[in-house]
C-alpha positions, -999 to +999 in steps of 0.1 A: -815-371+459-800-345+437-806-307+431-792-304+396-818-279+386-809-256+415-772-260+407-778-252+370-798-221+379-773-210+405-741-214+385-751-214+348-783-195+340-767-161+344-737-173+326-758-182+296-776-148+297-743-130+298-730-150+268-761-144+248-760-107+255-723-106+246-730-123+212-758-099+204-738-068+215-706-079+196-726-086+164-745-053+165-720-028+178-685-044+181-667-011+188-687-003+220-686-039+231-648-041+230-645-007+246-666-020+275-645-052+278-613-032+281-627-004+302-599+008+325-609+008+361-575+018+376-544+028+357-510+023+375-527-002+398-509-027+420-526-055+401-536-059+364-522-063+329-487-050+324-489-020+301-460+002+292-441-009+323-470-004+347-501-024+357-536-015+345-567-029+361-593-034+334-628-048+337-618-079+318-588-085+341-610-079+372-634-106+361-612-132+345-581-130+367-595-118+401-632-127+405-631-160+386-607-172+413-639-178+434-654-200+407-623-221+405-621-223+443-656-238+444-646-263+417-614-271+437-635-276+468-656-303+450-624-320+437-607-319+471-637-335+488-640-361+461-603-371+465-595-369+503-627-373+523-644-405+534-667-418+507-653-393+483-664-401+447-629-403+434-616-427+460-612-464+457-619-489+429-653-474+420-634-444+405-609-465+386-627-469+353-641-433+353-605-421+358-594-441+327-623-427+308-613-392+319-578-397+305-594-408+272-616-377+274-584-357+275-561-374+251-588-381+225-596-344+220-560-334+220-551-359+194-580-349+171-574-312+176-537-313+169-540-341+142-565-321+122-545-289+127-514-307+113-534-318+082-544-282+076-507-272+071-479-258+092-492-223+091-525-232+106-509-256+130-486-230+144-515-205+147-538-228+167-515-253+184-515-236+218-553-242+220-549-279+224-564-279+259-596-261+249-615-293+239-604-312+269-629-294+292-663-307+304-689-283+318-701-302+349-736-286+353-747-288+317-732-323+311-749-336+342-782-321+331-780-336+296-769-369+311-801-371+332-822-363+301-805-391+281-800-418+307-826-409+334-818-398+369-814-434+382-791-447+355-756-457+368-741-439+337-751-406+353-729-411+383-701-424+360-705-391+340-703-370+372-671-388+384-656-382+349-666-345+350-651-339+385-619-357+375-618-337+343-620-305+363-591-316+385-569-323+355-581-290+339-569-270+368-535-287+366-533-280+329-541-243+334-515-240+361-487-257+342-493-249+305-510-215+306-490-191+327-501-155+326-466-140+324-429-147+329-425-174+355-411-164+389-418-196+410-403-180+442-435-161+446-454-194+451-437-196+485-460-167+495-490-187+483-482-220+499-467-203+530-500-185+536-519-218+532-496-237+556-497-208+581-534-204+582-539-242+584-516-246+614-526-215+633-564-215+628-572-252+620-547-277+633-535-258+664-570-251+679-580-288+673-547-298+690-554-276+720-589-291+722-577-327+723-597-345+749-621-316+755-656-325+743-668-289+741-638-279+720-635-244+735-605-231+714-619-243+681-653-228+690-638-195+699-618-193+667-649-202+646-672-178+665-649-147+666-626-151+636-648-171+612-635-168+577-613-137+582-579-155+585-587-176+554-597-144+535-564-128+544-545-160+534-565-161+501-555-126+492-518-134+499-521-166+479-537-149+450-510-122+449-483-148+450-499-166+420-501-133+401-465-124+407-453-160+400-466-159+364-492-186+370-527-177+361-541-158+391-576-172+387-561-203+403-547-183+432-571-195+459-565-232+452-538-237+479-561-222+506-591-246+500-575-277+517-565-255+547-601-246+556-619-268+582-642-292+563-667-320+568-654-355+575-671-370+545-683-359+511-719-362+499-714-352+463-716-321+442-753-321+438-763-337+472-790-320+492-772-331+523-745-304+517-771-277+525-772-289+561-734-290+566-720-263+588-683-268+585-665-236+575-657-248+540-693-255+531-704-223+548-680-203+527-691-221+495-728-213+503-719-176+511-701-174+477-731-188+457-748-155+448-716-135+442-703-163+419-736-162+400-729-125+392-692-132+384-703-159+359-727-134+343-699-109+337-676-137+326-700-147+299-706-110+290-669-102+287-657-134+270-685-146+247-687-115+226-675-130+193-686-118+159-700-146+137-676-136+110-648-148+133-657-185+127-626-201+113-602-231+116-600-229+153-638-231+156-640-264+138-609-278+155-623-272+189-656-287+179-639-317+163-618-323+194-649-322+216-675-340+195-652-366+178-622-368+202-642-370+235-665-400+227-637-419+210-612-413+238-638-421+265-648-453+248-612-466+241-598-457+275-629-467+294-630-501+275-593-506+283-599-500+320-631-520+323-623-550+300-586-553+295-576-544+331-609-560+344-618-530+365-654-533+354-681-508+350-712-501+372-739-527+371-766-517+347-741-500+323-730-512+289-696-505+272-715-488+244-729-463+270-694-449+271-699-435+236-730-416+248-712-404+279-684-391+257-709-371+237-725-357+268-690-348+282-683-329+250-702-299+263-672-277+271-687-242+274-675-225+307-640-239+311-634-242+273-643-206+270-619-197+298-590-217+283-596-201+249-593-167+265-558-176+280-545-198+252-545-171+226-540-134+225-570-113+217-577-115+180-591-137+152-578-170+165-590-165+200-624-154+187-627-185+165-617-208+193-643-192+216-669-197+190-660-234+191-665-235+228-699-218+224-710-242+197-701-272+219-738-270+231-745-289+199-731-320+218-764-320+238-785-326+207-760-352+195-761-369+229-799-373+227-797-387+192-769-411+202-789-422+232-818-432+208-794-447+183-777-469+209-810-478+226-802-464+260-828-475+285-837-446+307-838-454+344-856-429+367-851-426+405-876-446+425-901-425+445-886-438+478-853-422+469 
């Protein structure tokens, strides 16, 4: 039913390799590592970091701000399908309790992170406060993999966890856009982004379908698909990305407005569904075409962002870990219980309320998005490095999840052979 191992290999294995190499390099020769990270590709470039009044395109900017846009576009595609398509996983009553649990998985870590920071004193609080969103993230691939190990592939808690992780991604994208701008805000530039999305949708999606109304062979849509393929959307994506960059919002989110404009399937099959391999709508075709390039991008993301010296471990490290490992399970339990019991929204048959605690521990694996948020929440330096270390250490949640599963007597349920 699911291809989680393929997904993990495709989108996470190279990321781990990059992160491990970065840790080794930074702790054996920090000077050459940081020189590599800030390698200048193009000085006085039309895009890049502002430096002495002009833009400089560095390797770090190319990966984090330009190429990671493709990773977030794939995440946005899954969220978009889950929300708007028929049988989308975030539609209807089935998603109600997971959405409450998602809210708990956000507010719990924030409360723990900021609360503990306040206890450490005003100086520490002021230094780390902007990192409040780091422990809110959930790494979909790794959490889903650990969830299968703890609960078994057929347990309803696994699907609950997947819904929570997808919703978490959706909220995470909103948090990045609103609370972590990359520069001075100039919202007027967003007109270019959303204008490009609207224009490409009308001209190359809606209008051809309108012209084909009543024609079974759909000649106009077929001509557009055969002769233009993804080119109009690539142009719109470039315009949208540039608009985000100039607006001050993080440019890695610059492709998000274009995703809903691309022709897509009429229903969603799920992020790990094998059925998606056989879909030939343009949105899925583009996602499949991006698979290998995004693997490489994630390798370089890990290589350029995970290079932290172990001596950098500090307050932010433990605050991020506490937010994830303490705040996540508490928040997921409290909010999930409120939705399921108090509001009587219920939980999937075969799940127990106590399973929410274990789900919370599994969802505490932040890694990819936590690492990204740490890189934008703080300027380069000791606090950013300490926070990144917390994101990397969040893999400890996998071990805690397995122990919690044993402690709370989770009954593993595997898929039946017929499935």
